[in-house]
C-alpha positions in Angstrom: -18.1 22.2 -24.8 -18.1 19.4 -22.1 -18.4 15.7 -23.0 -18.8 12.9 -20.7 -17.8 9.0 -21.4 -19.0 6.8 -18.9 -17.3 3.3 -18.6 -14.6 1.1 -17.3 -10.7 1.2 -18.0 -8.7 -2.0 -18.0 -4.6 -1.3 -17.8 -2.4 -4.6 -17.9 1.4 -5.4 -18.3 2.3 -8.7 -19.8 5.6 -10.3 -19.7 6.5 -9.8 -23.3 6.5 -6.4 -22.5 3.4 -5.1 -24.3 1.1 -2.7 -22.3 -2.7 -2.7 -22.9 -5.4 -0.4 -21.9 -9.1 -1.0 -23.0 -11.9 1.4 -22.6 -15.3 0.0 -22.5 -17.6 3.0 -22.6 -21.4 2.5 -22.2 -22.4 5.8 -22.8 -20.8 8.6 -24.7 -21.3 11.4 -27.1 -19.8 8.7 -29.6 -22.5 6.0 -28.4 -21.3 2.5 -26.7 -18.0 1.5 -27.8 -14.8 0.1 -27.1 -11.0 1.0 -27.9 -7.6 -0.4 -27.1 -4.3 1.6 -26.9 -1.3 -0.7 -26.7 2.4 -0.2 -26.4 5.1 -2.4 -27.6 8.1 -3.5 -25.7 9.9 -1.8 -28.5 8.0 1.3 -27.2 5.5 1.9 -30.4 2.3 3.2 -29.6 -1.0 1.6 -31.2 -4.7 3.0 -31.1 -7.4 0.2 -32.3 -10.6 2.3 -32.9 -13.9 0.6 -34.0 -14.7 3.7 -36.4 -12.8 6.8 -38.0 -14.8 8.9 -35.6 -13.7 7.5 -32.6 -10.3 7.1 -33.9 -10.3 11.0 -34.8 -11.4 11.9 -31.4 -9.2 9.9 -29.4 -6.2 10.8 -31.6 -6.7 14.2 -31.0 -6.6 14.1 -27.3 -3.9 11.3 -27.0 -0.7 10.4 -28.8 0.1 7.1 -31.3 2.5 6.2 -33.6 -0.3 4.2 -35.7 -3.8 4.2 -36.0 -6.0 0.8 -37.0 -9.8 1.0 -37.6 -10.9 -2.7 -36.4 -14.2 -4.1 -34.6 -13.3 -3.9 -30.7 -15.5 -6.5 -29.2 -15.6 -6.9 -25.2 -17.8 -9.3 -23.2 -17.9 -9.1 -19.7 -18.4 -11.3 -16.6 -18.4 -10.5 -12.9 -14.9 -12.0 -12.8 -13.8 -11.6 -16.9 -13.0 -9.6 -19.4 -12.5 -10.8 -23.4 -11.6 -8.5 -25.4 -11.5 -9.1 -29.3 -9.9 -7.4 -32.6 -8.4 -8.3 -35.4 -5.0 -7.7 -34.0 -5.8 -8.4 -30.4 -6.9 -11.5 -28.1 -6.8 -10.6 -24.6 -8.5 -12.5 -21.6 -8.4 -10.9 -18.3 -9.4 -12.2 -15.1 -10.6 -10.0 -12.3 -10.1 -10.1 -8.8 -11.3 -8.8 -5.2 -12.0 -4.9 -5.3 -9.0 -3.0 -3.8 -8.8 -1.0 -0.9 -8.7 1.9 -3.1 -11.9 0.9 -4.6 -13.5 0.5 -1.2 -12.5 4.1 -0.8 -13.8 5.0 -4.1 -17.5 3.6 -3.1 -17.5 5.9 0.0 -17.6 9.0 -2.2 -21.3 9.9 -3.7 -21.3 9.2 -7.6 -22.1 13.2 -8.3 -19.1 14.3 -6.3 -16.7 11.5 -7.2 -17.8 12.5 -11.2 -17.4 16.3 -11.0 -14.3 18.3 -12.3 -14.0 20.0 -9.2 -13.5 16.6 -7.1 -11.4 15.6 -9.8 -9.3 18.8 -9.6 -8.9 17.8 -5.8 -7.9 14.4 -5.9 -5.3 15.0 -8.9 -2.7 16.0 -5.8 -3.2 12.5 -4.1 -3.1 10.5 -7.2 0.0 12.1 -8.3 2.0 10.8 -5.2 -0.2 7.5 -4.5 -0.6 5.9 -7.8 2.8 7.3 -9.7 1.9 8.4 -13.6 -1.6 8.6 -12.7 -3.2 12.2 -13.1 -7.0 12.5 -12.6 -7.0 16.1 -14.4 -4.6 17.4 -17.2 -4.3 19.1 -20.5 -5.0 17.1 -23.6 -4.6 17.8 -27.3 -6.3 20.6 -29.1 -6.7 22.7 -25.8 -8.7 20.4 -24.0 -9.0 19.7 -20.4 -10.0 16.3 -19.4 -10.6 14.9 -16.0 -11.1 11.3 -14.5 -13.9 10.6 -11.8 -13.0 7.1 -10.8 -16.1 5.3 -8.6 -14.7 2.0 -8.1 -11.1 -0.1 -8.5 -10.7 -3.9 -9.0 -7.0 -5.9 -9.1 -6.5 -7.6 -12.2 -5.1 -11.2 -11.4 -4.4 -12.6 -14.5 -4.3 -12.7 -18.3 -3.7 -14.4 -21.7 -3.8 -13.7 -25.4 -1.8 -12.3 -28.1 -1.1 -8.9 -30.6 -0.1 -9.4 -33.9 0.1 -13.1 -33.5 2.5 -12.9 -30.8 1.9 -14.2 -27.3 1.6 -11.8 -24.7 3.1 -14.1 -22.2 1.8 -13.8 -18.2 0.3 -11.1 -16.4 2.8 -8.2 -15.2 2.9 -4.7 -13.5 2.3 -1.6 -16.3 6.0 -0.8 -16.6 6.9 1.3 -18.1 4.3 3.5 -17.9 2.9 4.0 -21.3 2.9 7.4 -23.1 0.0 7.9 -24.5 -1.1 11.2 -22.7 -1.1 13.2 -19.8 -2.2 10.2 -17.5 -1.5 6.9 -17.3 -3.0 3.8 -15.9 -2.0 2.5 -12.5 1.2 0.4 -12.2 -0.9 -2.4 -10.9 -2.9 -4.5 -13.2 -6.5 -3.3 -12.6 -9.9 -2.3 -13.7 -11.4 1.1 -13.1 -15.0 2.4 -13.1 -14.7 5.9 -14.4 -16.6 8.9 -15.9 -14.3 10.9 -18.2 -15.0 14.3 -18.6 -13.5 16.5 -21.8 -13.9 19.9 -22.0 -12.8 22.5 -24.4 
């Protein structure tokens, strides 16, 4: 079986030590939804999922210390994302397309999204983007492939998690421990097609 999730992922670090990865999925077997993975400065990994169905799927693929079912809303503009849930308030400002984004846009979408291409690019991603993988094994015997098609910088953030201020934008370090692949250390938004097969 093979499922595809089309959307964008924002990954940011903060001066409070909290690291946040937001997935905004416009097309998936679970419908359109947004979810958030948070790792606190103390290393506690939290999933914020909009439904039990989404939580079950994501939790079976990645690793968390706790899961919260709460409405996750993402509003986007050409230069910003606004994320809201019961636990999280996050505003991010987007910058220009990165040099990586320019390269990604040169690859035709049907090639960039294919698992075969992700297998090839994985060798490069391991070296160029430390901690990032474009293919790997996930929970339940699943294999996962990340086909990136665009990449933009994040230049600022503000917000809070569990009522505590996030502080200012920082690199995503240490790398979050959610699963086989991490978000790049440089805060960014990546347009992706994620293929999960088993």
